[in-house]
C-alpha positions as CSV (number, residue, x, y, z in Angstrom):
1,X,76.9,-115.1,44.3
2,X,74.4,-114.9,41.5
3,X,77.3,-115.3,39.0
4,X,78.6,-118.4,40.8
5,X,75.1,-120.0,40.8
6,X,74.7,-119.1,37.1
7,X,78.0,-120.6,36.2
8,X,77.3,-123.8,38.2
9,X,73.9,-124.1,36.5
10,X,75.4,-123.7,33.0
11,X,78.1,-126.3,33.8
12,X,75.5,-128.7,35.2
13,X,73.4,-128.2,32.1
14,X,76.4,-128.7,29.7
15,X,77.3,-131.9,31.6
16,X,73.8,-133.3,31.3
17,X,73.7,-132.5,27.6
18,X,77.0,-134.2,26.9
19,X,76.0,-137.2,28.9
20,X,72.7,-137.6,27.0
21,X,74.5,-137.4,23.7
22,X,77.0,-140.0,24.8
23,X,74.3,-142.5,25.6
24,X,72.6,-142.0,22.2
25,X,75.9,-142.7,20.5
26,X,76.3,-145.9,22.6
27,X,72.8,-147.0,21.6
28,X,73.6,-146.7,17.9
29,X,76.9,-148.7,18.2
30,X,75.1,-151.5,20.1
31,X,72.5,-152.0,17.2
32,X,73.7,-154.9,15.0
33,X,74.6,-154.0,11.4
34,X,72.0,-154.9,8.8
35,X,74.0,-157.7,7.1
36,X,74.4,-159.5,10.4
37,X,70.7,-159.4,11.0
38,X,70.0,-160.8,7.6
39,X,72.1,-163.9,8.1
40,X,70.0,-167.0,7.6
41,X,70.5,-169.7,10.3
42,X,69.7,-172.7,8.1
43,X,72.2,-172.0,5.3
44,X,71.6,-175.4,3.6
45,X,68.0,-174.4,2.9
46,X,69.1,-171.0,1.7
47,X,71.3,-172.5,-1.0
48,X,68.7,-174.7,-2.6
49,X,67.0,-173.2,-5.6
50,X,64.0,-173.9,-7.7
51,X,63.6,-171.3,-10.5
52,X,61.2,-171.5,-13.4
53,X,61.3,-169.0,-16.3
54,X,59.1,-168.9,-19.4
55,X,60.2,-167.3,-22.7
56,X,58.5,-166.6,-26.0
57,X,61.1,-167.7,-28.6
58,X,60.8,-167.0,-32.3
59,X,62.5,-169.5,-34.6
60,X,61.9,-168.9,-38.3
61,X,58.2,-168.0,-38.7
62,X,57.0,-169.8,-35.6
63,X,56.9,-168.7,-32.0
64,X,57.5,-171.2,-29.2
65,X,56.8,-171.1,-25.5
66,X,60.0,-172.3,-23.8
67,X,59.9,-173.1,-20.0
68,X,63.2,-173.7,-18.2
69,X,63.1,-175.0,-14.6
70,X,66.4,-175.0,-12.7
71,X,66.5,-176.8,-9.4
72,X,69.1,-178.0,-6.9
73,X,70.3,-181.6,-7.3
74,X,70.3,-182.6,-3.6
75,X,71.0,-186.2,-4.5
76,X,74.6,-185.3,-5.3
77,X,77.2,-184.0,-2.7
78,X,77.3,-180.2,-2.3
79,X,80.2,-178.0,-3.4
80,X,81.9,-175.3,-1.4
81,X,83.1,-172.0,-2.9
82,X,86.2,-170.1,-1.9
83,X,84.3,-168.6,1.1
84,X,83.2,-171.9,2.4
85,X,79.5,-171.5,1.3
86,X,77.9,-174.7,0.2
87,X,76.1,-175.0,-3.1
88,X,74.3,-177.9,-4.8
89,X,74.7,-178.7,-8.5
90,X,71.7,-178.0,-10.6
91,X,69.4,-180.0,-12.8
92,X,67.6,-178.2,-15.7
93,X,64.3,-179.2,-17.3
94,X,63.6,-177.6,-20.7
95,X,60.0,-177.8,-22.2
96,X,59.2,-176.5,-25.6
97,X,55.6,-175.9,-26.6
98,X,53.7,-174.4,-29.5
99,X,50.1,-173.6,-28.8
100,X,49.1,-176.3,-26.3
101,X,51.3,-179.0,-27.8
102,X,54.5,-180.1,-26.0
103,X,57.1,-180.6,-28.7
104,X,60.1,-181.4,-26.5
105,X,60.6,-182.1,-22.8
106,X,64.2,-182.8,-21.7
107,X,66.1,-182.9,-18.4
108,X,69.8,-182.1,-18.2
109,X,72.4,-182.5,-15.4
110,X,76.1,-181.8,-15.4
111,X,76.6,-185.4,-16.6
112,X,74.7,-184.5,-19.8
113,X,77.7,-182.4,-20.8
114,X,80.5,-184.4,-19.2
115,X,82.3,-185.1,-22.4
116,X,82.6,-181.3,-23.1
117,X,84.2,-180.5,-19.7
118,X,88.0,-180.2,-19.8
119,X,89.8,-182.4,-17.3
120,X,91.1,-179.4,-15.3
121,X,87.5,-178.4,-14.4
122,X,86.1,-181.9,-13.6
123,X,85.0,-182.2,-10.0
124,X,85.2,-178.4,-9.6
125,X,82.2,-177.1,-11.6
126,X,78.4,-177.3,-11.6
127,X,75.7,-176.8,-14.2
128,X,75.0,-173.1,-13.6
129,X,72.1,-172.8,-16.1
130,X,70.6,-173.0,-19.5
131,X,68.9,-170.1,-21.3
132,X,67.5,-169.7,-24.9
133,X,69.5,-167.8,-27.4
134,X,66.9,-166.5,-29.8
135,X,69.4,-164.9,-32.2
136,X,70.8,-168.3,-33.0
137,X,67.4,-170.2,-33.3
138,X,66.4,-171.5,-36.7
139,X,63.4,-173.3,-38.0
140,X,65.4,-176.5,-37.5
141,X,66.1,-176.0,-33.8
142,X,65.8,-173.9,-30.6
143,X,69.3,-172.9,-29.5
144,X,70.3,-172.5,-25.8
145,X,73.4,-171.2,-24.1
146,X,74.7,-173.6,-21.4
147,X,76.9,-172.3,-18.7
148,X,79.1,-174.6,-16.6
149,X,81.3,-173.0,-13.9
150,X,82.4,-172.9,-10.3
151,X,79.8,-173.0,-7.5
152,X,78.9,-169.5,-6.3
153,X,80.4,-167.8,-9.3
154,X,78.7,-166.1,-12.3
155,X,81.7,-166.8,-14.5
156,X,81.4,-169.8,-16.7
157,X,84.5,-171.8,-17.4
158,X,82.7,-174.0,-20.0
159,X,80.2,-172.4,-22.4
160,X,78.2,-174.7,-24.7
161,X,75.6,-174.4,-27.3
162,X,72.6,-176.8,-27.0
163,X,70.1,-177.2,-29.9
164,X,66.8,-179.0,-29.3
165,X,64.7,-179.9,-32.4
166,X,61.0,-179.3,-31.7
167,X,58.9,-182.3,-32.5
168,X,61.6,-184.9,-32.3
169,X,63.4,-183.7,-29.2
170,X,66.8,-184.5,-30.8
171,X,69.7,-182.7,-29.1
172,X,72.9,-181.3,-30.5
173,X,75.6,-180.1,-28.1
174,X,78.7,-178.1,-29.2
175,X,81.4,-175.9,-27.7
176,X,80.3,-172.3,-28.0
177,X,83.0,-170.5,-29.9
178,X,81.3,-167.1,-29.7
179,X,80.4,-166.7,-26.0
180,X,79.6,-163.0,-26.4
181,X,75.9,-163.9,-26.3
182,X,75.1,-166.8,-24.0
183,X,71.4,-166.6,-24.0
184,X,68.5,-164.7,-22.4
185,X,68.8,-163.8,-18.7
186,X,68.4,-166.8,-16.5
187,X,67.4,-164.7,-13.5
188,X,64.3,-163.3,-15.1
189,X,61.1,-163.9,-13.1
190,X,58.9,-166.6,-14.4
191,X,55.6,-165.7,-15.9
């Protein structure tokens, strides 16, 4: 009799242990995965950007403070990438200063580079960004890498070289034949 009670008690204990493990497993599977919890409801707001970066750029013997502000151009229609995510084209404001004097202040949009964009890319690309390329800077101009490509991609289809002459603000735009070095990081936190 004692053996029967002991076996019954062990079976009851094992059943309760298995039942409690099963409910813990169910709780874990009901918890939503982290990426789903991170989905932003208002995706239009999430895709707007306003990034400002400041760089110290040496050209010849002089050092310039270059500020680049990239922001969404919400006056234009948005673009959709291959996943259906919407993106706005960008506008970029470049300010070049030495000491406290502003030597150049220019604003660029995709239309600023329209004549350099091959027909096969027109209507499919945005102005992804502009960043200084200190290695190419000379006393005659601050050089920037310009990247134009598909919305939502880091790959540029059109790479250009933009030179701004401090003091006059004159601009020279050329196709970048050596895209190995397309400028300083555009994602760097502003100072």
